N, C-alpha and C positions, 0 to 999 in steps of 0.2 A: 611443391614445397607444402607442407601442412605447417599450419599456424596453430599454436594451443591457446586457446582461449581460457583465461582464468576466471572463475566465478567465484563471487564472494559466499562464504558459508552461510547459509541459513539457519537463523536461530530458531530452535523449536520450542525452547523454554518461554516461560511467561516473562513479561518485561519486568524489572526491579520496580518496587512501589517508589514511588516520586516522594521525596524528602519534602516535608512542610518547612516553610520557611520560618525561622526563629522570630518570635514576637520581638518587636522592638518598641522601646517607649517613644512615643512621638513627641514632637516639639511642644504639642499642646498640652500634653501631661506634664511635662518638665515646668512648663510655664505656670499651670496650676500649682504644682507642688512647691515652686519659688515663691509665689504669691502669698501661699498658706505659709510658709516658713517666714517671709518677711512680716505678716501681719502679726504672727506671734511674737516676733522680737519687737515690732514697734508698738504692739498693743498696750504695755505699761506706760509708755509716753504719751500715746492718744488718751488713756484713761486719765493720766495726771492733768493732762490740758482741760478735759472735760470737767474733772473736780475742781479745777482751779477757777472755773466760773459758776459754781455752785454756791448756794448757801449750806451751813453746816447742817442744817436739817436734811437738805437734799443730799449732802455728801454721807450721812449716816443712814440713809433709808435702806429698807431690806425688804423687797430685793432692789438692787441699785435701780436709779431713774436714769433712762437713756435720754428722756425727753422733759426738759425743764427749761425754766426763764432765766437766761444767761443774766449775770451780773458781774459788775468790776468791783464790788465792795471788797474782795478778798486782795485783789490786787493793789487796789489803792489803799488798803490797809497795811499791807506790807512796805508800800513804797513811802507811806507817811510815818513809818516806825524807824527802826534803826538800821534797816536795810542798806542804806546808800554808804554809811562809813566801811561796813564789811565788804561792799561791792568795791569801793576804792581800793581798800588794802589787798583784795584778790588781784585786781586789775594791776596794782604797782608791782606786787610780788611776782606775779606771772611774768609781765613784760620784762622787768628788769632781769630776772633769772633765765629767761629764754634768751635774752640778748648774750647775758654773761657765757651761756653754753655755747652758743654759736661763735662767739668770739674766742672762746678756748678750744673748742671743738674742730673747727675749721683747719687751723693750722695743724693740730693733732693728726686729724684725719688724713691730712695732705702728706704729713710726715712718716705716717704708717702705711701709706699706699703707694705714693708716688716717689719718696724719698726714702725706702726702709734702709735701716741699719742694722748692726749686729744687735740682737735682743729685741726685735720687734715682736716676735710672738711671744715673748716674755710678758713685754707691756701690754699687749692685747689680753693675755690671760689675767693680768693683774687688774686691768679695767672690768673684765668679766666677773673677776672674784669679788669685787667690792658689792656686786648685787645680790650675793649669796648670804650676806648677814641679815638676819630678820631685823626689821627696824625696832622691834620692842626689845631686843637685847641691848640696843644702844641709846634707848630714851634716856635712862638715868644718867649715863656719863655726858650726853649732850644737855641735859637739863643741868646738871651741875656747871658745865662750861659756860653755858649761857647766862647762869646766874653771876658767875665770878667775872663775866667779862660785861656785865651790864647789858646783855642783849635779850635778856628775857623779857616777853611780851613785847617785841620789837619787830618789825617788818623786816630788818636786817638779818636776823637770826634764821627766817624762813627763806630769805634768798639765798643765802649761803648754803642751807640744807638743800633747797630744790636744785641749786646749781649742781651740788655734788650728787644729788640723787638722779639727775638726768644725763650729766655729761658722759658716764660710760656708756650708755645705750646710744646717746648721739654720736659718740665717736665710733662706735662699731657701724651705725647705719651708713654715716657718711663715708667712712672707709670705703664701704662696697660702691657707693655711687663715684667716689674718686677713682676707683678702680676701673670704670667704665671710659674714661677720658683717653682718647687714642694718644698713644706715645709719640707717634709722628707729629701732632700738634703742638706737643710740648718741646720737641727737639727743634722745630722749625722756629718757635718764638725764641728759644734759647740762641740759636744761631742768628736771629735778628737782633740779638742784644738785649732782650727783655730780662729785666732782673726778677726777683721772686715776688715783691710786690705787684708789679706789673703782670706777671704770669698768673697769678692767683686771679687777680680783678678782670683782666681782659681776655684770658684764655681759658680758665679752669672753670671759674665761677658761672659764666653762661652756660656751660654745658651741664654742670651739677645742678644748677638753679632748682628745679624741680624736686631733686632729692633733698636739698637743703630745705626747701618750703615743707616739704611732708616730715622732716626730722622736727623742724622748728612747731609745726601743729602738734605733733604727739607731745613735744615738750610742755606746749601751752595746756593740752587736756590733762596731762599728769599733775602739772602744777596746780591747775584750777580746781582740780577735784580732790587734792590731797587732804586728808583729814588728820590722820594720826599726830603728825607732827604739830599741826595748826592748834588742836585741841589740848595738847598738852604742854605748848610751849608758849601759848598766848592766853589772854584773858581780856580785858576790858578794851585795850589800847590797837592791838594789832590782829583780833580775831578776823578770819576770812570767811567766805560764804558758806563753806560747810559747817563752821561752828556756828554759824547764825542759825542753820537750819536745825540743830541740835535744841535750840531753845524753845521749839514748839512741842518738845516732848516734856510735859509737866505732870505733876502727881494727879491732875484732874483728867489726864488722858490726852489724846491726840486730837488736834483739832485739823482734820483732814483737809478741808478746803483751804484754810490758811496756808498749811505746809506744802499743799500742791501749787498754790500760787506762788510761794516763796522758791520753791524747786524750778518751776517754769521760769521765774525772772532770772534764777541763777544759772540755768542751761542756755537761756537765749544767746549770751556773748558766744559760748563755744560753739552753739549750733551755726550762728552767723558767719563765724570765722571759718568753721568747717565748710559751710556752703561756698563761701566765696573762693576757698582755696580748694576745692575738690578737685578741679582739673590737674593742678600740681601736685595734690595728694597722690591721685591714681598714676600719674607719670612718675611721680617719684619713687612709689612703692613698686612700680613695675620696672625701674631700671635694673638691668642685669638679669631679668627673668628670660629673656630670649637672646640667644647667642646668634 
């Protein structure tokens, strides 16, 4: 009984050339690029901080001085001037308008996400359409209305406008956070007899708290840095910090060191709040990003 032995064919041709592996950008290169971009974005802030501790002669030097004797003269000059009333107006307007946005936006976001009715999409489109009108087109009617209602040059005019300005954005943001609440939690709470206030306070709000914190922080930033309404609707009594910064633009030129000191003091409250709430901000902005 013969057995056939199968032999593998022997290739007489030359082996194919090996492919070179594609070059990949290493983690180190990405880190370097990230640091370069971060420095470019942060450089204006760092330069403002350095200039705030210079004398005016050092601030105007050409080439710029990187090594100088620090001084607190500019910061003390700003604090001893009229800065504190403007700071108080900004703080009051920002806090009250942000609280009003949350007070009105949370029920609206709940209704548009967890209890939708007929016409919900139309309501969302309406909220979004209010952001499409340029503020320049509305300043004259707003000025006339403020004048006729005795709200001109008062903080209440700014509170009303900032609330209306931030509310559509806040509703859209918080609606996306409310959509992340599991429906099973809400149904279980309703079965246990929880009414709407209890449902919002004990069930829903602990889940969406990071998102609400992120929304509040964005409203604070927008209100604190708003300039157009403030410069056109206020004067001596209700001016805010951005209006105060404009006072450093004079016919004699710019006082760079004083302006940098004032800008640093104006930026500190927002930077401190952002630093404290950074964990909530990251968690809130990432809600819904991963399913």
